[in-house]
N, C-alpha and C positions, 0 to 999 in steps of 0.2 A: 691711317691717318683719319680714315671715316670717322670710324669710330670716333677719335679724340675729339673731332668736332663736335661731333653728336654730345659728348660728353660736356663739353665746354658750354655748348649753347644750354642746354639743359640746366645746367648749375646756374648758368647768370638768371635765367628766369627766373628759376624758383629760390634763389638766394637774394635776400635782401642786402642792400649797401653797396651794391655796385652802380657808381653813377654814370660811368664812360660806358658808349655803345661800342660792342664790336663785331667787326662789319665782316661777313662771312664770306670767305675767298672763294674763286672759280672751283666748284669742284666737289666742295664740302658738302656734306648730306643737310640738306635743310627741310625734308618732309619725307613721307612715303605714301603709295599709293593705296589708298582704303578700299576704292569699289573701281572696276573697270568691265566695261562692255563693248566687245569688238577691237579694233586694233589703234592702240596708241603707241608713240615714240617718242623718245626726247633726244635731241641733237646738242652735244657740246663738243666745243674744238674739234670740230670737223668727224666727229664719232656719232654714228646712230646707233642705239639699242632700243629693241622694242620691250615696251613696259608688261609687266604681269601684276596680279595682286601682291602687296607688300614691295614691290620693289621701289627701291632708294630714289627721292629726288635729289637734284643736286643743283648747288648755287650757278647760275647760267644756263639751266637746260631752258630749250626752246620745245616745249611740249607741243604735239601733233595728234589729231584725232582722224581716224579713216572716216568715211560713210556710214552712217548709223550706229558711231561709238559714242560712249561716255567715258569720262574720268573722273574720277574724283580723289584729291589730294588732300591729304593734311599736314599742314606746316608742323615745324616743332612749336610753335607759339599757341598752336589749337587753332589757327585759320584754316579755314574748309574752304576749297576750290574745287567747284566742278566746271567743268568743259562739256559742252556738246558736240556734234558731229562737225567735221572740217574745221577744227579749230586750230590755231596758230597763238600760242601764248608763251610768252618768255619772263624768267625770273631773273629781272636785272640785280635786284639789289635787297639783302635784309642785312638788318643790323639790329641790335637790341642790348640793353643795359637794364640796370633798375629802374630808372625812371623816363627814360625814353626808347623809343624805335623806329626803325623803317621799313617797310616794304613796298618795292617799286616792282610792276610789272608791265609788260605791252602786251596788249592785244591787237594782233593784226586781223584773225577773222574767228568767226564761230560766237555761239551764245557760251555766257559766264554766270555761272551764280559763286558767290562770294560771299562769306560768313566770316566777319572779323576773329580775332583770336584777342589774345593778351597785349600785343603791340596797338592793335587800332584801340585798346581801351585805355591806354597810358595817356598821363597829360599832355607829355611831350611826344606826339608821334606823327609820323607821316606814311601815310598808307594810298598809293595812287595807282590807278589802271589807265595807262598812257595809248592812245591810239590815233590814226591818221585823223579823224574827225573832230576828237575832242579826248578829255583826260576826267575820269572819274575819282573824287577824291573821297575816301572812306574815312568816317566819323564814328566807329566803333558800332558797325550796323552789318545788315544784308542787303545784297542788292543784285538784281539781274541787269544783264548787260547784253547786247547784242543788234540784231535788224529783224524785227518783226513786223513794222512797216511799210507798204510799198512805196518805195523812192526814198528810203532813210538811210543816210551813212552811218547812225547810232540812235540807237534806242535805249532807255533807261528806264528801270521803275523799281521803286523803294518797297521792298519787303519789310524792313524794321531799321529803326535808328535814325539818320540822317546821312545823306550824299550831296557832294558839291559836282555840279559837272560844268566843266569848263572848255571853251574853246576859243580861237581869236578872235570871235566876233560877241563873246560875252560870259555871263556865269549865272547857273541857276543852282538853286539848293532844294533838294526834297528833302521835306523834314517831317512827314505825315505817309504813313504805309498806305500803299496803293499809288501815290504820286508817281507820274512818268512823265520824262520829257524827250525830244527826239531833235536830231540834228539832220537836215535835209539838203544842205548844202556845203561844198568846202570853205571852211574860215567862215562859215554861218554862225549864227548865235543858235543856242539850245532855246529852245520853244518855252512857252509860260508853261511851268507845271500844271499839269491837271488829271482829275481821278482816272485812270484807265478802268474800263469796263471790265468787269468779271470775265467774259470770254475772253478779252485781250489778254488779260493777266494769265489765264490757265493755258493760252497758245505759247507765251513767253515761256511759262515755265515747264511748257512739256519738251521743250528743247533742249531741256537740261535732266529731264527725269530717265531714271533709269526704266520705269514700268512704261513709259511711252515708247510707242513703235519708232 
């Protein structure tokens, strides 16, 4: 069954002319571990499995990493996700067709770096990372998210492309590399975007770097 869904999704991504989007069912393979350091696991339907290099990532997986760990996952559309230590991240939905696609995730904790794949480049797409403090909407981009500033509930900075950061208090758009924003209060609006200092960007990226301690 896993191999069946892998072949179906790859065929839809590569073959033109498919207008409707296929939503992947729970347990279907949607990616694989491309790099791992330390301990990481995936929880699905009450079962937990430890992850290793090349391990399959399945629809609905709740990914968790241990202290000092790093986990890189490549999804079938080319989206690349990197998790830092003590991360808690769930794959909520993945659907893809010839002209539209959806990738929905939930981040509970930990730093993330996401590089959008073919779904994020479609004219009709929805790629979002939801969380308690706010939601990051991806527009064919590369973005970092986590907490790096004292007192922040969510910090986001743009590496390339554009992202929308939303909360009950408002919405801001990051559309130039290096721009960042923060949410500092429950339900509060994201701060006005500003250029992050190189030192701050380096600290953020170190949280998802396989070379950093």
